[in-house]
DRENDO-471244 format. One record per residue: residue number from 0; z, x, y of N, C-alpha, C in turn. Coordinates in steps of 0.05 Angstrom, whole numbers, plus 32768, in hexadecimal, padded with zeros to 4 digits. Layout:
! residues N
    n  n_c3  n_c1  n_c2  ca_c3  ca_c1  ca_c2  c_c3  c_c1  c_c2
  NUM     Z     X     Y      Z      X      Y     Z     X     Y
...
! end
This chain:
! residues 212
    n  n_c3  n_c1  n_c2  ca_c3  ca_c1  ca_c2  c_c3  c_c1  c_c2
    0  813D  8022  7EFD   8130   800E   7F0F  8121  7FF9  7EFF
    1  8125  7FE0  7F04   8117   7FCB   7EF5  80F9  7FCD  7EF7
    2  80EB  7FC2  7EE3   80CE   7FC0   7EE5  80C5  7FA9  7EF6
    3  80D5  7F93  7EF6   80CE   7F7C   7F06  80D8  7F7F  7F23
    4  80CB  7F71  7F35   80D2   7F70   7F51  80D6  7F53  7F5A
    5  80DF  7F50  7F73   80E1   7F35   7F7E  80C5  7F27  7F7E
    6  80B0  7F37  7F82   8095   7F2B   7F82  808F  7F1E  7F67
    7  8098  7F2A  7F51   8093   7F1F   7F37  80A1  7F03  7F34
    8  80B8  7F01  7F3F   80C6   7EE7   7F3E  80B7  7ED2  7F4F
    9  80AD  7EDB  7F66   809E   7EC9   7F78  8085  7EBE  7F6A
   10  8078  7ECF  7F5A   805F   7EC6   7F4D  8066  7EAE  7F3A
   11  807D  7EAF  7F2D   8085   7E9A   7F1B  8091  7E82  7F2A
   12  809E  7E86  7F40   80AB   7E71   7F50  80A4  7E74  7F6D
   13  808E  7E68  7F76   8083   7E6C   7F91  8096  7E64  7FA7
   14  80A9  7E52  7FA2   80BB   7E49   7FB8  80D8  7E55  7FB5
   15  80DB  7E68  7FA3   80F5   7E72   7F9C  8104  7E7D  7FB5
   16  80F7  7E8D  7FC5   8104   7E9A   7FDB  8108  7E88  7FF3
   17  80FB  7E71  7FF2   8100   7E5D   8007  8117  7E4B  7FFE
   18  8119  7E45  7FE4   812C   7E32   7FDA  8148  7E3D  7FD4
   19  8149  7E57  7FCC   8162   7E63   7FC4  8166  7E7E  7FD3
   20  817B  7E80  7FE1   8181   7E99   7FF0  819F  7E9C  7FF3
   21  81AA  7EB1  7FE9   81C7   7EB6   7FEB  81CC  7ECB  7FFF
   22  81DF  7EC6  8011   81E5   7ED8   8027  81EA  7EF5  801D
   23  81F8  7EF8  8007   81FE   7F12   7FFD  81E7  7F22  7FF3
   24  81D0  7F15  7FEF   81B8   7F23   7FE6  81A1  7F22  7FFB
   25  81A9  7F1A  8013   8195   7F19   8029  8195  7F34  8037
   26  817E  7F41  8038   817C   7F5C   8044  8174  7F5B  8062
   27  8163  7F48  8069   8158   7F46   8085  8159  7F29  808E
   28  8162  7F24  80A6   8161   7F09   80B2  815E  7F0C  80D0
   29  8145  7F0C  80DA   813F   7F0F   80F6  812C  7EFA  8100
   30  8129  7EF8  811A   8117   7EE3   8125  8103  7EEF  8138
   31  80FD  7F09  8136   80EA   7F16   8149  80D3  7F23  813A
   32  80CC  7F19  8123   80B6   7F25   8114  809B  7F20  8121
   33  808B  7F35  8121   8070   7F33   812C  805D  7F3C  8116
   34  8048  7F2C  8111   8035   7F33   80FC  8019  7F36  8109
   35  800D  7F4D  8106   7FF1   7F52   810E  7FE3  7F5E  80F7
   36  7FCF  7F50  80ED   7FC2   7F59   80D4  7FD6  7F58  80BD
   37  7FD8  7F6E  80AF   7FEB   7F70   8099  8004  7F7F  80A1
   38  8008  7F84  80BB   801F   7F93   80C5  8033  7F80  80D1
   39  804C  7F82  80C6   8062   7F72   80D0  8076  7F85  80DF
   40  807D  7F7E  80F7   808F   7F8E   8107  80A7  7F7D  8110
   41  80BE  7F89  810F   80D6   7F7C   811A  80E7  7F92  8128
   42  80EB  7F8E  8142   80FA   7FA2   8152  8117  7FA3  814A
   43  8122  7F8D  8140   813F   7F8B   813A  8145  7F91  811D
   44  8131  7F92  810C   8136   7F97   80F0  8138  7FB5  80EB
   45  8146  7FBC  80D5   8146   7FD8   80CB  813F  7FD7  80AE
   46  8125  7FD9  80A8   811C   7FD6   808D  8125  7FEE  807B
   47  812A  8005  8087   8134   801B   8078  8151  8017  806F
   48  8162  800F  8082   817E   800A   807C  8181  7FF3  8068
   49  816F  7FDF  806A   8170   7FC8   8057  8163  7FCF  803C
   50  8157  7FE7  803A   814A   7FF0   8021  8134  7FDD  8018
   51  8124  7FD4  802B   810D   7FC3   8025  80F7  7FD4  8018
   52  80EC  7FCB  8002   80D9   7FDB   7FF2  80C1  7FC9  7FEA
   53  80AB  7FD6  7FE2   8095   7FC7   7FD6  809F  7FB5  7FBF
   54  8095  7F9D  7FBF   809E   7F8A   7FAA  80B3  7F76  7FB4
   55  80C0  7F7C  7FCB   80D2   7F68   7FD7  80C1  7F51  7FE2
   56  80CE  7F3B  7FE7   80C1   7F23   7FF1  80CB  7F1D  800D
   57  80B9  7F1B  8020   80C0   7F16   803C  80B9  7EF9  8042
   58  80CD  7EE9  804A   80C8   7ECD   8051  80C4  7ECC  8070
   59  80AB  7EC8  8078   80A4   7EC7   8094  809D  7EAA  809C
   60  80AF  7E9F  80AC   80AC   7E82   80B4  80A7  7E71  809B
   61  80B7  7E77  8085   80B6   7E68   806C  809D  7E6E  805B
   62  808C  7E81  8063   8076   7E89   8053  807E  7EA3  8044
   63  807B  7EA3  802A   8083   7EBA   801A  806D  7ECF  801A
   64  8074  7EE7  8022   8061   7EFE   8022  806C  7F13  8010
   65  805B  7F23  8005   8065   7F3A   7FF6  8065  7F53  8007
   66  807A  7F63  8004   807B   7F7C   8013  806A  7F91  8004
   67  8056  7F9B  8011   8044   7FAF   8005  804F  7FCB  8009
   68  8059  7FD0  8021   8064   7FEB   8026  8078  7FE9  803E
   69  808B  7FFC  803E   809C   7FFF   8056  8092  8017  8065
   70  8089  8011  807D   807C   8026   808D  808F  8034  80A1
   71  80A4  8026  80A9   80B8   8032   80BB  80D0  8020  80BA
   72  80E4  8027  80CA   80FC   8016   80CB  80F7  7FFA  80D6
   73  80E1  7FF8  80E6   80DC   7FDE   80F3  80C1  7FD2  80EB
   74  80B4  7FDE  80D7   8098   7FD5   80D1  8094  7FD5  80B3
   75  8087  7FBF  80AA   807F   7FBC   808E  8061  7FB5  808D
   76  8055  7FBC  8077   803B   7FB0   8070  8040  7F9A  805C
   77  8036  7F82  8063   803A   7F6A   8053  8020  7F5E  804B
   78  8021  7F4B  8038   8009   7F3E   802F  800F  7F22  8025
   79  7FFC  7F10  8027   7FFD   7EF8   8017  7FFC  7F01  7FFA
   80  8004  7EEF  7FE8   8007   7EF7   7FCC  7FEC  7EFE  7FC1
   81  7FEA  7F16  7FB7   7FD1   7F21   7FAC  7FCF  7F1B  7F8E
   82  7FB7  7F1C  7F83   7FB3   7F19   7F66  7FC0  7F31  7F58
   83  7FBE  7F48  7F64   7FC8   7F61   7F58  7FD3  7F73  7F6E
   84  7FE8  7F82  7F68   7FF4   7F93   7F7C  7FE2  7FAA  7F84
   85  7FCD  7FAF  7F75   7FBA   7FC4   7F7C  7FA5  7FBA  7F91
   86  7FA4  7FA0  7F95   7F90   7F95   7FA8  7F98  7F9C  7FC5
   87  7F85  7F9B  7FD7   7F8B   7FA1   7FF3  7F9C  7F8A  7FFE
   88  7FAD  7F8F  8012   7FBE   7F7A   801D  7FAD  7F63  8029
   89  7FB6  7F4B  8026   7FAA   7F33   8031  7FBB  7F2B  804A
   90  7FAF  7F2F  8061   7FBE   7F2B   807A  7FC7  7F0E  807D
   91  7FE0  7F09  8082   7FEA   7EEE   8088  7FE1  7EE6  80A4
   92  7FE5  7ECC  80AB   7FDF   7EC4   80C7  7FF0  7ED4  80DB
   93  7FE4  7EDA  80F2   7FF3   7EE8   8107  800B  7ED7  8110
   94  8020  7EE5  8118   8039   7ED8   8121  8048  7EE8  8135
   95  8056  7EDB  8146   8068   7EE8   8159  8082  7ED9  815A
   96  8098  7EE8  815F   80B3   7EDC   8160  80B8  7ECB  8147
   97  80B0  7ED5  8130   80B2   7EC6   8117  80CD  7ECC  8109
   98  80D7  7EB8  80FB   80EE   7EBC   80EA  80E7  7ECB  80D1
   99  80F7  7EE0  80CC   80F2   7EF1   80B4  810B  7EF4  80A4
  100  810A  7EEC  808B   8121   7EEE   8079  8117  7EFD  8060
  101  8126  7F11  8058   8120   7F1F   803F  8139  7F1E  802E
  102  8136  7F0F  8018   814C   7F0C   8004  8142  7F18  7FEA
  103  8154  7F25  7FDC   814C   7F31   7FC2  815C  7F25  7FAB
  104  8150  7F23  7F94   815E   7F1C   7F7C  815E  7F34  7F6A
  105  815F  7F4C  7F76   8160   7F65   7F68  8178  7F67  7F55
  106  8190  7F5E  7F5D   81A7   7F60   7F4B  81A3  7F50  7F30
  107  8196  7F39  7F32   8190   7F2A   7F1A  817B  7F38  7F09
  108  8166  7F42  7F16   8152   7F51   7F07  815E  7F69  7EF9
  109  816F  7F78  7F07   817B   7F90   7EFC  818D  7F89  7EE4
  110  819B  7F73  7EE6   81AC   7F6B   7ECF  819C  7F66  7EB6
  111  8186  7F58  7EB9   8175   7F53   7EA1  8167  7F6D  7E98
  112  815E  7F7D  7EAB   8152   7F97   7EA4  8164  7FA8  7E93
  113  817D  7FAB  7E9B   8190   7FBC   7E8C  8195  7FB0  7E71
  114  8198  7F95  7E6F   819C   7F89   7E55  8185  7F8E  7E42
  115  816C  7F8C  7E4C   8155   7F90   7E3B  8153  7FAD  7E32
  116  8158  7FC0  7E44   8157   7FDC   7E3C  816B  7FE3  7E26
  117  8184  7FD8  7E29   8198   7FDE   7E15  8190  7FD1  7DFA
  118  8184  7FBA  7DFB   817B   7FAD   7DE2  8165  7FBD  7DD5
  119  8156  7FCE  7DE5   8142   7FDF   7DDA  814D  7FFA  7DD1
  120  8167  7FFE  7DD5   8173   8018   7DCE  8170  802D  7DE3
  121  816B  8024  7DFC   8168   8036   7E13  817F  8031  7E26
  122  818D  8046  7E2E   81A4   8043   7E40  819A  8046  7E5D
  123  819B  8031  7E6D   8191   8032   7E88  81A0  8045  7E9B
  124  81B9  804A  7E94   81C9   805B   7EA5  81C3  8079  7EA1
  125  81B2  807F  7E8D   81AC   809B   7E88  818E  80A0  7E89
  126  8183  80A5  7EA1   8165   80A8   7EA3  815B  80C1  7E96
  127  816C  80D3  7E8E   8163   80EC   7E82  8162  80EA  7E63
  128  816B  80D4  7E59   816B   80D0   7E3B  814F  80CF  7E31
  129  814C  80D3  7E17   8132   80D0   7E09  8135  80BD  7DF2
  130  8128  80A6  7DF3   8116   809E   7E08  8126  8091  7E1F
  131  8118  808E  7E36   8123   8080   7E4D  810F  806B  7E56
  132  8114  805C  7E6B   8103   8046   7E72  80E7  8050  7E7A
  133  80E5  8069  7E83   80CA   8074   7E8A  80B9  8078  7E72
  134  80C4  8077  7E5A   80B5   807A   7E41  80AA  8060  7E37
  135  80B0  804A  7E44   80A5   8030   7E3C  8088  802F  7E46
  136  8075  8029  7E34   8059   802A   7E3A  804D  8010  7E43
  137  805B  7FFA  7E41   8051   7FE0   7E4A  8066  7FD3  7E5D
  138  806C  7FE1  7E74   8081   7FD7   7E85  807B  7FBB  7E92
  139  8061  7FB4  7E95   805B   7F9B   7EA1  8063  7F83  7E8F
  140  8061  7F87  7E75   806A   7F72   7E62  8088  7F6F  7E64
  141  8096  7F85  7E67   80B3   7F84   7E6A  80BB  7F78  7E85
  142  80AB  7F7E  7E99   80B0   7F73   7EB4  80AF  7F54  7EB4
  143  809C  7F49  7EA5   809A   7F2C   7EA3  80B3  7F20  7E96
  144  80BC  7F2E  7E81   80D4   7F24   7E73  80EC  7F26  7E86
  145  80EE  7F3C  7E95   8104   7F3F   7EA9  8103  7F28  7EBD
  146  80EB  7F21  7EC6   80E8   7F0B   7EDA  80F2  7EF1  7ECF
  147  80EB  7EEA  7EB6   80F4   7ED1   7EAA  8113  7ED1  7EA8
  148  811E  7EE7  7E9F   813B   7EE8   7E9C  8149  7EE6  7EB7
  149  813F  7EF4  7ECB   814B   7EF3   7EE6  8149  7ED7  7EF1
  150  8133  7EC9  7EED   8131   7EAE   7EF8  8145  7E9B  7EEA
  151  814A  7EA0  7ED1   815F   7E90   7EC4  817A  7E94  7ED1
  152  8181  7EAE  7ED7   819A   7EB4   7EE4  819C  7EA7  7F00
  153  8186  7EA9  7F0F   8185   7E9F   7F2A  8189  7E81  7F2A
  154  817A  7E72  7F1A   817C   7E55   7F1A  8196  7E4B  7F0E
  155  81A1  7E5A  7EFB   81BB   7E52   7EEF  81D1  7E55  7F04
  156  81D0  7E6B  7F13   81E4   7E6F   7F28  81E1  7E5B  7F3F
  157  81C8  7E55  7F46   81C3   7E41   7F5C  81CC  7E26  7F53
  158  81C8  7E1E  7F3A   81CF   7E04   7F31  81EE  7E01  7F31
  159  81FC  7E16  7F2B   8219   7E14   7F2B  8225  7E0F  7F47
  160  8216  7E15  7F5B   821F   7E12   7F77  8214  7DF9  7F84
  161  8201  7DEC  7F78   81F2   7DD6   7F85  81FF  7DBB  7F80
  162  81FA  7DA9  7F93   8204   7D8E   7F8F  81F2  7D7F  7F7B
  163  81D8  7D80  7F80   81C5   7D73   7F6D  81BB  7D89  7F5A
  164  81C6  7D8A  7F43   81C2   7DA1   7F31  81AC  7D9D  7F1C
  165  81A2  7D84  7F19   8191   7D7E   7F02  8178  7D90  7F01
  166  8169  7D91  7F18   8150   7DA1   7F19  8156  7DBE  7F14
  167  816B  7DC9  7F21   8171   7DE5   7F1E  8179  7DEC  7F01
  168  8189  7DDB  7EF5   8190   7DE0   7ED9  8178  7DDF  7EC7
  169  8166  7DCC  7ECD   814D   7DCA   7EBD  813D  7DE3  7EBF
  170  813B  7DEE  7ED7   812B   7E07   7EDB  8139  7E1E  7ECD
  171  8154  7E1F  7ECF   8163   7E35   7EC2  815E  7E34  7EA4
  172  815E  7E1C  7E98   815A   7E19   7E7B  813D  7E21  7E74
  173  812A  7E18  7E85   810E   7E1E   7E80  8109  7E3C  7E7F
  174  8115  7E4B  7E93   8111   7E68   7E93  8120  7E76  7E7D
  175  8137  7E6A  7E75   8145   7E76   7E5E  8134  7E73  7E45
  176  8128  7E5C  7E40   8118   7E57   7E29  8100  7E6A  7E29
  177  80F3  7E6D  7E40   80DC   7E7E   7E42  80E3  7E9C  7E3E
  178  80FB  7EA3  7E48   8105   7EBE   7E44  8109  7EC4  7E27
  179  8116  7EB2  7E19   811C   7EB6   7DFC  8101  7EB7  7DEC
  180  80EE  7EA5  7DF2   80D5   7EA5   7DE4  80C6  7EBF  7DE8
  181  80C5  7EC8  7E01   80B6   7EE1   7E07  80C4  7EF9  7DFB
  182  80DF  7EF9  7DFC   80EE   7F0F   7DF1  80E9  7F12  7DD3
  183  80E7  7EFB  7DC6   80E4   7EFB   7DA8  80C9  7F06  7D9F
  184  80B5  7F04  7DB1   809B   7F0E   7DA8  8092  7F28  7DB6
  185  80A2  7F32  7DC8   809A   7F4A   7DD6  809D  7F63  7DC5
  186  8088  7F73  7DC4   8088   7F8D   7DB7  8087  7FA2  7DCD
  187  809B  7FB3  7DCE   809D   7FC7   7DE3  8094  7FE2  7DD8
  188  807F  7FEE  7DE5   8076   8008   7DDC  8087  801E  7DE9
  189  808F  8032  7DD9   809F   8048   7DE2  8092  8063  7DDC
  190  808F  8073  7DF1   8083   808E   7DEE  809A  80A1  7DE9
  191  809A  80AD  7DD1   80B0   80BF   7DC9  80AA  80DC  7DCD
  192  8090  80E3  7DD3   808A   8100   7DD6  807D  8105  7DF2
  193  807F  80F2  7E04   8076   80F6   7E20  8058  80FC  7E23
  194  8048  80F0  7E11   802B   80F4   7E13  801E  80DC  7E20
  195  802E  80C8  7E28   8024   80B0   7E35  801B  809A  7E22
  196  801D  809F  7E08   8014   808C   7DF3  802D  8082  7DE4
  197  802C  8068  7DDC   8043   805E   7DCC  8045  806A  7DB0
  198  805C  8074  7DA9   8060   807F   7D8F  8071  806C  7D7D
  199  807E  8059  7D8A   808F   8046   7D7B  808E  802B  7D89
  200  8094  8017  7D79   8095   7FFC   7D84  80B1  7FF1  7D7F
  201  80BD  7FE8  7D94   80D8   7FDC   7D92  80D7  7FBF  7D9A
  202  80E6  7FAF  7D8B   80E6   7F92   7D90  8102  7F89  7D97
  203  8103  7F73  7DA6   811D   7F69   7DB0  8127  7F52  7D9F
  204  8118  7F4B  7D8A   8120   7F34   7D79  812A  7F3C  7D5E
  205  8131  7F56  7D5B   813A   7F60   7D41  8155  7F6D  7D44
  206  8165  7F6D  7D2F   817E   7F7A   7D2E  817D  7F90  7D18
  207  8185  7FA8  7D20   8184   7FBE   7D0D  819F  7FC0  7CFE
  208  819E  7FC0  7CE4   81B6   7FC4   7CD3  81B6  7FE0  7CC9
  209  81CD  7FED  7CCC   81D1   8009   7CC3  81E4  8009  7CAC
  210  81DC  8015  7C95   81ED   8016   7C7E  8203  802A  7C83
  211  821C  8021  7C7D   8233   8033   7C82  8235  8048  7C6C
! end
């Protein structure tokens, strides 16, 4: 599972989920959302079947909210964007019969996540290996890198489909450059003996040569 979520992408691009949405990655699209406090309810949605999780972004009448928890098939706890995911939910304005769209860029995040793990010598398809992604001791730093890479993929794909491509290509290039710069300086701590402390540091900007 990636370290980054849709919320992480939203922090970097506040209008992303309003400006770009692909039908194949849309999980929820209803018009009967009701918001009271931090509780969002939709009688026609099935949040369990749609696999809505904390970290997804809910677009409510074009306002981006973060999903804090899935409470039932028809109910979510949501929040205005918080400074930290540990903070208490910030209730959005009350709403009735509101349009609710939940789109995910999880496939793009996962693509970058798997690439980064393999570059670190960790196979994402084998969670029982030693080390595995659970042995990374600074996952938030990796999550930021995943977000930058995913945004590059999203904007590059959007630009290829758009009529006016200049702004989208510029954003794609900007996120690619930021991804490369962050990748080159990131030091990833790896816990090799499961004591919770980093025993090794692995970098993504080096190539290991093995003498034959």
